[in-house]
FIVEXZA-574489 format. One record per atom (N, C-alpha, C, O): residue in three letters; x, y, z. Coordinates in steps of 0.2 Angstrom, whole numbers, padded with zeros to 4 digits, always signed. Example, Ala and Ser with C-alpha at 12.3 -4.5 7.8 and 13.67 -1.06 7.14 Angstrom:
<nodes>
ala+0066-0028+0039/ala+0062-0022+0039/ala+0066-0016+0039/ala+0071-0017+0042/ser+0064-0011+0035/ser+0068-0005+0036/ser+0064+0000+0039/ser+0067+0006+0040/
</nodes>
This chain:
<nodes>
met-0031+0042+0013/met-0026+0037+0012/met-0022+0039+0006/met-0024+0044+0002/met-0016+0036+0005/met-0012+0038+0000/met-0014+0036-0007/met-0018+0032-0008/asp-0011+0039-0012/asp-0012+0037-0019/asp-0009+0030-0020/asp-0003+0030-0019/ile-0012+0026-0023/ile-0010+0019-0024/ile-0004+0019-0029/ile+0000+0015-0028/glu-0004+0023-0034/glu+0002+0024-0039/glu+0008+0025-0035/glu+0013+0023-0038/lys+0009+0029-0030/lys+0015+0031-0027/lys+0017+0027-0021/lys+0022+0028-0018/ala+0013+0022-0019/ala+0014+0018-0013/ala+0019+0013-0014/ala+0021+0011-0020/ser+0022+0010-0009/ser+0027+0005-0009/ser+0023-0002-0010/ser+0016-0002-0011/ser+0026-0007-0012/ser+0023-0014-0013/ser+0018-0016-0008/ser+0012-0017-0009/ser+0020-0015-0001/ser+0016-0017+0004/ser+0010-0012+0005/ser+0004-0015+0005/asp+0011-0006+0004/asp+0005-0001+0004/asp+0000-0002-0002/asp-0006-0001-0001/lys+0003-0004-0008/lys-0001-0005-0013/lys-0006-0011-0012/lys-0012-0011-0013/leu-0003-0016-0009/leu-0007-0022-0007/leu-0013-0020-0002/leu-0018-0022-0002/leu-0010-0016+0003/leu-0015-0014+0009/leu-0021-0010+0006/leu-0027-0011+0007/leu-0019-0005+0001/leu-0024-0001-0002/leu-0029-0005-0006/leu-0035-0004-0006/ala-0026-0009-0010/ala-0030-0013-0015/ala-0035-0018-0011/ala-0041-0019-0013/ala-0032-0021-0005/ala-0037-0025-0001/ala-0042-0021+0002/ala-0048-0023+0002/ile-0041-0015+0004/ile-0046-0011+0007/ile-0052-0009+0002/ile-0058-0010+0003/asn-0049-0007-0004/asn-0054-0005-0009/asn-0058-0011-0011/asn-0064-0010-0012/leu-0055-0017-0013/leu-0059-0022-0015/leu-0064-0025-0010/leu-0069-0027-0011/ile-0061-0026-0004/ile-0065-0029+0002/ile-0071-0025+0004/ile-0076-0027+0005/ser-0070-0018+0004/ser-0075-0014+0005/ser-0081-0014+0000/ser-0087-0013+0002/glu-0079-0015-0006/glu-0084-0016-0011/glu-0088-0023-0012/glu-0094-0023-0012/arg-0084-0028-0011/arg-0086-0035-0012/arg-0086-0039-0006/arg-0089-0045-0006/gly-0084-0037+0000/gly-0084-0041+0006/gly-0078-0046+0006/gly-0074-0047+0001/tyr-0076-0048+0012/tyr-0070-0051+0013/tyr-0070-0058+0009/tyr-0065-0060+0006/asn-0075-0061+0009/asn-0076-0068+0006/asn-0077-0067-0002/asn-0076-0072-0005/gly-0078-0061-0004/gly-0080-0060-0011/gly-0073-0058-0015/gly-0074-0057-0021/val-0068-0058-0012/val-0061-0056-0015/val-0056-0061-0014/val-0055-0064-0008/thr-0052-0063-0019/thr-0047-0068-0018/thr-0040-0064-0017/thr-0040-0058-0019/thr-0035-0068-0015/thr-0029-0065-0014/thr-0026-0063-0021/thr-0022-0058-0022/gln-0027-0067-0026/gln-0025-0066-0033/gln-0028-0059-0036/gln-0025-0055-0039/glu-0034-0058-0034/glu-0038-0052-0036/glu-0035-0045-0033/glu-0034-0040-0036/ile-0033-0046-0027/ile-0030-0041-0023/ile-0023-0039-0026/ile-0021-0033-0027/ala-0019-0044-0027/ala-0012-0043-0030/ala-0013-0040-0037/ala-0009-0036-0038/thr-0017-0043-0041/thr-0018-0040-0048/thr-0020-0032-0047/thr-0017-0028-0051/ala-0025-0031-0043/ala-0027-0024-0042/ala-0021-0019-0040/ala-0021-0013-0041/ala-0016-0022-0036/ala-0011-0019-0034/ala-0005-0018-0039/ala+0000-0015-0038/gly-0006-0022-0044/gly-0001-0022-0049/gly+0005-0027-0047/gly+0011-0026-0050/leu+0004-0032-0043/leu+0009-0036-0040/leu+0007-0043-0041/leu+0001-0045-0043/ser+0011-0048-0039/ser+0010-0055-0040/ser+0007-0057-0033/ser+0008-0054-0028/glu+0003-0063-0034/glu+0000-0066-0028/glu+0006-0068-0023/glu+0005-0068-0017/lys+0011-0070-0026/lys+0017-0072-0022/lys+0020-0067-0018/lys+0022-0068-0012/thr+0020-0061-0021/thr+0022-0055-0017/thr+0018-0053-0011/thr+0020-0052-0006/leu+0011-0054-0012/leu+0006-0053-0007/leu+0008-0058-0001/leu+0008-0056+0005/phe+0009-0065-0003/phe+0010-0070+0003/phe+0017-0068+0006/phe+0018-0070+0012/arg+0022-0066+0002/arg+0028-0065+0005/arg+0028-0059+0010/arg+0031-0059+0015/his+0024-0054+0009/his+0023-0048+0013/his+0019-0050+0019/his+0020-0048+0025/phe+0013-0053+0018/phe+0008-0054+0023/phe+0006-0061+0025/phe+0004-0062+0031/gly+0007-0066+0021/gly+0006-0073+0023/gly-0001-0075+0022/gly-0002-0081+0020/ser-0006-0071+0022/ser-0013-0073+0021/ser-0017-0067+0020/ser-0015-0061+0022/lys-0023-0068+0018/lys-0028-0062+0017/lys-0030-0059+0023/lys-0030-0053+0024/gln-0031-0063+0028/gln-0033-0060+0035/gln-0027-0056+0038/gln-0028-0051+0040/lys-0021-0058+0037/lys-0015-0054+0040/lys-0014-0048+0036/lys-0012-0043+0039/leu-0016-0048+0029/leu-0016-0042+0025/leu-0021-0037+0028/leu-0019-0031+0029/leu-0027-0039+0029/leu-0032-0035+0032/leu-0031-0032+0038/leu-0032-0026+0040/glu-0028-0036+0043/glu-0026-0034+0049/glu-0020-0029+0049/glu-0021-0024+0053/ala-0016-0030+0044/ala-0010-0025+0043/ala-0013-0018+0041/ala-0011-0013+0043/ala-0018-0019+0037/ala-0022-0013+0034/ala-0025-0009+0040/ala-0024-0003+0040/phe-0028-0012+0044/phe-0031-0009+0050/phe-0026-0006+0055/phe-0027+0000+0057/asp-0020-0009+0056/asp-0015-0007+0060/asp-0012-0001+0057/asp-0010+0004+0060/arg-0011-0001+0050/arg-0007+0005+0047/arg-0011+0011+0046/arg-0009+0016+0046/tyr-0018+0010+0044/tyr-0022+0016+0042/tyr-0027+0018+0047/tyr-0031+0022+0046/his-0027+0015+0053/his-0032+0017+0058/his-0030+0023+0062/his-0024+0026+0060/tyr-0033+0025+0067/tyr-0032+0032+0070/tyr-0029+0032+0077/tyr-0027+0038+0079/ala-0027+0027+0080/ala-0025+0028+0087/ala-0018+0032+0088/ala-0018+0037+0092/glu-0013+0031+0083/glu-0007+0034+0084/glu-0008+0041+0082/glu-0005+0046+0085/glu-0012+0043+0077/glu-0013+0050+0074/glu-0017+0054+0080/glu-0015+0059+0081/met-0021+0050+0083/met-0025+0054+0089/met-0020+0055+0095/met-0020+0060+0098/arg-0016+0050+0096/arg-0011+0051+0101/arg-0006+0057+0100/arg-0004+0061+0105/lys-0004+0058+0094/lys+0000+0064+0092/lys-0004+0070+0093/lys-0001+0075+0095/ile-0010+0070+0091/ile-0014+0077+0092/ile-0014+0078+0100/ile-0013+0084+0101/phe-0015+0074+0104/phe-0015+0075+0111/phe-0008+0077+0114/phe-0008+0081+0118/lys-0003+0075+0111/lys+0004+0077+0113/lys+0006+0084+0110/lys+0009+0088+0113/glu+0003+0086+0104/glu+0006+0092+0100/glu+0001+0097+0099/glu+0003+0103+0099/lys-0005+0096+0099/lys-0010+0101+0097/lys-0015+0104+0102/lys-0018+0109+0101/leu-0015+0101+0108/leu-0019+0104+0113/leu-0017+0110+0117/leu-0011+0111+0117/val-0021+0114+0119/val-0020+0121+0122/val-0022+0121+0129/val-0022+0126+0132/trp-0025+0115+0131/trp-0027+0114+0138/trp-0033+0119+0140/trp-0033+0122+0146/glu-0037+0120+0135/glu-0043+0124+0136/glu-0049+0119+0134/glu-0049+0117+0128/leu-0053+0117+0138/leu-0058+0111+0136/leu-0062+0112+0130/leu-0061+0107+0126/glu-0065+0118+0129/glu-0069+0118+0123/glu-0065+0118+0116/glu-0066+0114+0112/ala-0059+0122+0116/ala-0055+0122+0110/ala-0052+0115+0109/ala-0051+0112+0104/asp-0050+0111+0115/asp-0047+0105+0114/asp-0052+0100+0111/asp-0050+0096+0107/leu-0058+0100+0114/leu-0063+0095+0112/leu-0065+0096+0105/leu-0066+0091+0101/leu-0065+0102+0103/leu-0066+0103+0096/leu-0061+0101+0091/leu-0062+0098+0086/thr-0054+0102+0093/thr-0049+0099+0089/thr-0049+0091+0089/thr-0048+0088+0084/val-0051+0088+0095/val-0051+0081+0095/val-0057+0078+0091/val-0055+0074+0087/cys-0063+0081+0091/cys-0068+0079+0087/cys-0067+0080+0080/cys-0069+0076+0075/arg-0064+0086+0078/arg-0063+0087+0071/arg-0058+0082+0068/arg-0059+0080+0062/thr-0053+0081+0072/thr-0048+0076+0069/thr-0051+0069+0069/thr-0049+0066+0064/tyr-0054+0067+0074/tyr-0058+0061+0074/tyr-0062+0060+0068/tyr-0061+0055+0064/his-0066+0065+0066/his-0071+0064+0060/his-0067+0064+0054/his-0068+0061+0049/glu-0061+0068+0053/glu-0057+0068+0047/glu-0054+0061+0046/glu-0054+0059+0041/ile-0051+0058+0051/ile-0048+0052+0051/ile-0053+0047+0049/ile-0052+0042+0045/met-0059+0047+0053/met-0064+0042+0051/met-0067+0042+0044/met-0068+0037+0041/asn-0068+0048+0042/asn-0070+0049+0035/asn-0065+0047+0030/asn-0067+0044+0025/arg-0059+0048+0031/arg-0053+0046+0027/arg-0053+0038+0027/arg-0051+0035+0022/asn-0055+0035+0032/asn-0054+0028+0033/asn-0061+0024+0033/asn-0062+0019+0035/arg-0066+0028+0030/arg-0073+0025+0030/arg-0073+0018+0027/arg-0077+0014+0029/lys-0069+0016+0022/lys-0069+0010+0019/lys-0067+0004+0024/lys-0070-0001+0024/met-0063+0006+0028/met-0060+0001+0033/met-0066+0000+0038/met-0067-0005+0040/ile-0069+0006+0040/ile-0075+0005+0045/ile-0080+0001+0042/ile-0083-0003+0045/gln-0082+0002+0035/gln-0087-0002+0032/gln-0085-0010+0032/gln-0089-0014+0033/ile-0079-0011+0031/ile-0076-0018+0031/ile-0077-0021+0038/ile-0080-0026+0039/ser-0075-0017+0043/ser-0075-0020+0050/ser-0083-0021+0052/ser-0084-0026+0056/met-0087-0017+0050/met-0094-0018+0052/met-0097-0024+0048/met-0102-0027+0051/lys-0095-0025+0042/lys-0098-0031+0038/lys-0095-0038+0040/lys-0098-0043+0041/asp-0088-0038+0041/asp-0085-0044+0041/asp-0082-0046+0048/asp-0079-0052+0048/glu-0082-0042+0053/glu-0079-0044+0059/glu-0080-0050+0062/glu-0076-0054+0065/val-0087-0052+0061/val-0089-0059+0065/val-0086-0065+0061/val-0085-0070+0064/gln-0084-0064+0055/gln-0082-0070+0051/gln-0074-0071+0052/gln-0072-0077+0050/leu-0071-0067+0054/leu-0063-0068+0055/leu-0061-0068+0062/leu-0063-0064+0066/pro-0058-0074+0064/pro-0057-0075+0071/pro-0052-0069+0074/pro-0047-0068+0071/gly-0054-0066+0079/gly-0049-0061+0082/gly-0049-0055+0079/gly-0046-0050+0082/phe-0053-0054+0074/phe-0053-0047+0070/phe-0056-0042+0074/phe-0054-0036+0074/arg-0062-0044+0076/arg-0066-0039+0080/arg-0062-0036+0086/arg-0062-0030+0087/glu-0059-0040+0090/glu-0055-0038+0095/glu-0049-0033+0093/glu-0047-0028+0096/arg-0046-0035+0087/arg-0040-0031+0084/arg-0043-0024+0082/arg-0039-0019+0084/thr-0048-0024+0079/thr-0051-0017+0077/thr-0053-0013+0083/thr-0053-0007+0082/his-0055-0016+0088/his-0057-0013+0094/his-0052-0010+0098/his-0053-0005+0102/gln-0046-0011+0096/gln-0040-0009+0100/gln-0039-0001+0099/gln-0037+0002+0104/his-0041+0002+0093/his-0040+0009+0092/his-0045+0013+0096/his-0043+0018+0099/pro-0052+0011+0096/pro-0056+0015+0101/pro-0054+0014+0108/pro-0055+0019+0112/leu-0052+0008+0110/leu-0050+0008+0117/leu-0044+0012+0119/leu-0043+0015+0124/gln-0039+0013+0114/gln-0033+0017+0115/gln-0036+0025+0115/gln-0033+0028+0119/leu-0040+0026+0111/leu-0043+0033+0111/leu-0047+0035+0118/leu-0046+0040+0121/leu-0050+0030+0120/leu-0054+0030+0127/leu-0049+0032+0132/leu-0050+0036+0136/glu-0043+0028+0132/glu-0038+0029+0137/glu-0035+0036+0137/glu-0034+0039+0142/ile-0033+0038+0131/ile-0030+0045+0129/ile-0035+0050+0132/ile-0033+0055+0135/leu-0041+0050+0130/leu-0046+0055+0132/leu-0047+0055+0139/leu-0048+0060+0142/thr-0048+0049+0142/thr-0048+0049+0149/thr-0043+0052+0153/thr-0044+0056+0158/asn-0037+0051+0151/asn-0031+0054+0154/asn-0031+0061+0153/asn-0028+0065+0158/tyr-0033+0063+0147/tyr-0033+0071+0146/tyr-0038+0074+0151/tyr-0037+0079+0155/phe-0044+0071+0152/phe-0049+0073+0157/phe-0046+0073+0164/phe-0048+0078+0168/ile-0043+0068+0166/ile-0040+0067+0173/ile-0035+0073+0174/ile-0035+0077+0179/glu-0031+0075+0169/glu-0026+0080+0169/glu-0029+0087+0170/glu-0027+0091+0173/met-0035+0088+0166/met-0038+0094+0166/met-0042+0095+0173/met-0042+0100+0175/ser-0044+0090+0176/ser-0047+0090+0182/ser-0042+0092+0188/ser-0043+0096+0192/glu-0036+0089+0187/glu-0030+0090+0192/glu-0028+0097+0191/glu-0026+0100+0196/gln-0029+0100+0185/gln-0027+0107+0184/gln-0033+0112+0186/gln-0032+0118+0186/gly-0038+0109+0188/gly-0044+0113+0191/gly-0048+0116+0185/gly-0052+0121+0186/lys-0047+0113+0179/lys-0050+0116+0173/lys-0056+0112+0171/lys-0060+0113+0166/met-0058+0106+0175/met-0063+0102+0174/met-0066+0099+0180/met-0062+0098+0185/ile-0072+0098+0181/ile-0075+0096+0187/ile-0072+0089+0188/ile-0070+0085+0184/his-0072+0087+0195/his-0071+0080+0196/his-0077+0075+0195/his-0082+0077+0197/thr-0076+0070+0191/thr-0082+0066+0188/thr-0079+0059+0187/thr-0073+0058+0188/asn-0083+0055+0184/asn-0081+0049+0181/asn-0078+0050+0174/asn-0081+0050+0169/his-0071+0051+0174/his-0068+0054+0168/his-0068+0049+0163/his-0069+0050+0157/lys-0068+0042+0164/lys-0068+0037+0159/lys-0076+0037+0156/lys-0076+0036+0150/leu-0081+0038+0160/leu-0087+0038+0158/leu-0089+0044+0153/leu-0092+0044+0148/gln-0086+0050+0155/gln-0087+0056+0151/gln-0083+0055+0145/gln-0086+0057+0139/ala-0077+0052+0145/ala-0073+0051+0138/ala-0077+0046+0134/ala-0078+0048+0128/phe-0080+0041+0137/phe-0084+0036+0133/phe-0090+0040+0130/phe-0092+0039+0124/thr-0094+0044+0134/thr-0100+0047+0131/thr-0098+0052+0126/thr-0102+0052+0121/phe-0092+0055+0126/phe-0090+0060+0121/phe-0089+0056+0114/phe-0091+0058+0109/met-0085+0050+0115/met-0083+0046+0109/met-0089+0043+0106/met-0090+0043+0100/met-0094+0041+0110/met-0100+0038+0107/met-0104+0043+0103/met-0107+0041+0098/ala-0105+0049+0106/ala-0108+0054+0102/ala-0106+0055+0095/ala-0109+0056+0091/his-0099+0055+0095/his-0096+0057+0089/his-0095+0050+0084/his-0096+0051+0078/phe-0095+0045+0087/phe-0095+0039+0083/phe-0102+0038+0080/phe-0103+0036+0074/gly-0108+0040+0084/gly-0114+0040+0081/gly-0115+0045+0076/gly-0119+0043+0071/ala-0112+0050+0076/ala-0113+0055+0071/ala-0109+0053+0065/ala-0111+0054+0059/phe-0103+0050+0066/phe-0100+0047+0060/phe-0104+0042+0056/phe-0104+0041+0050/ile-0107+0037+0060/ile-0111+0032+0057/ile-0117+0035+0053/ile-0119+0032+0048/asn-0120+0040+0056/asn-0125+0044+0052/asn-0123+0046+0046/asn-0126+0045+0041/asp-0117+0049+0045/asp-0114+0051+0039/asp-0112+0046+0035/asp-0112+0046+0029/leu-0110+0040+0038/leu-0108+0034+0034/leu-0113+0031+0030/leu-0112+0029+0024/asp-0119+0032+0033/asp-0125+0029+0029/asp-0127+0034+0024/asp-0129+0040+0025/thr-0127+0032+0017/thr-0128+0036+0012/thr-0135+0039+0012/thr-0136+0044+0009/gly-0140+0036+0015/gly-0146+0039+0015/gly-0147+0044+0021/gly-0152+0048+0021/lys-0142+0045+0025/lys-0142+0050+0030/lys-0148+0050+0034/lys-0153+0053+0032/leu-0148+0047+0040/leu-0153+0046+0044/leu-0156+0053+0046/leu-0162+0054+0047/tyr-0152+0058+0047/tyr-0154+0065+0049/tyr-0151+0070+0044/tyr-0146+0073+0046/pro-0154+0070+0039/pro-0151+0074+0033/pro-0151+0082+0035/pro-0147+0086+0032/asp-0155+0084+0039/asp-0155+0091+0041/asp-0150+0093+0046/asp-0150+0099+0048/ile-0146+0089+0049/ile-0141+0090+0054/ile-0134+0089+0051/ile-0133+0083+0049/ser-0130+0094+0050/ser-0124+0093+0047/ser-0118+0092+0052/ser-0120+0094+0058/leu-0113+0090+0050/leu-0108+0088+0055/leu-0104+0093+0059/leu-0104+0093+0065/glu-0103+0099+0055/glu-0099+0104+0059/glu-0103+0107+0064/glu-0101+0108+0070/pro-0109+0109+0063/pro-0114+0112+0068/pro-0115+0107+0074/pro-0115+0109+0080/phe-0115+0101+0072/phe-0116+0096+0078/phe-0110+0095+0082/phe-0110+0095+0088/met-0104+0096+0079/met-0097+0095+0083/met-0097+0101+0087/met-0096+0101+0093/gln-0099+0107+0085/gln-0098+0113+0089/gln-0103+0113+0094/gln-0101+0115+0100/glu-0109+0111+0093/glu-0114+0111+0098/glu-0113+0106+0104/glu-0113+0107+0110/ser-0110+0100+0102/ser-0109+0095+0107/ser-0103+0097+0111/ser-0103+0095+0117/val-0098+0100+0108/val-0092+0102+0112/val-0094+0107+0117/val-0092+0107+0122/lys-0098+0112+0115/lys-0101+0117+0119/lys-0104+0114+0125/lys-0103+0116+0131/leu-0109+0109+0124/leu-0112+0106+0129/leu-0108+0102+0134/leu-0108+0103+0140/phe-0103+0099+0131/phe-0098+0095+0136/phe-0094+0100+0140/phe-0093+0099+0146/ala-0091+0105+0136/ala-0087+0110+0140/ala-0091+0114+0145/ala-0089+0115+0151/arg-0097+0115+0144/arg-0102+0119+0149/arg-0103+0114+0155/arg-0103+0116+0161/ala-0104+0108+0153/ala-0106+0103+0159/ala-0100+0101+0163/ala-0101+0100+0169/leu-0094+0101+0160/leu-0088+0099+0164/leu-0084+0104+0166/leu-0079+0103+0170/thr-0085+0111+0165/thr-0081+0116+0167/thr-0083+0118+0174/thr-0089+0119+0175/pro-0079+0119+0179/pro-0081+0121+0186/pro-0084+0128+0186/pro-0086+0130+0192/
</nodes>
């Protein structure tokens, strides 16, 4: 995420909200505290966002990963399964780690906010669609077996989401398995299984 000192008023509020809510929970932070942490007035917060929930929703929309992943699929792929999947998973983990405070918020508070869980779920659904379409195209090019493309995309995503959650836990559930070797091995397995 960007440096809060160099950010616009809206971005300062978004970053302050993410930082405070990830530390103290959604209900543990007031709009006044968010505005103060951003160096702005509470009136400015309400003028930009209207409510604390809308502020948090805007933070997820602004700093989550769907658009960034869409760009990777448009600009960075070489249409070689192993290389592309490695690019995809490295980018995914980079973005998820950069946004780890937002992930922690969504895991803690999603049940308390009406419609918030559905809103945060839109990014993984979009990634699932993008990856599924990639698998379909690879299959049509004869570079991947004909299979249930959506199920394969989901399986790949869940493997990497699980690895991210393992790293998110400060106690590290599997401390002797580091992320980079896991990414390389999982990509090799997928590429080997899905290549004709």
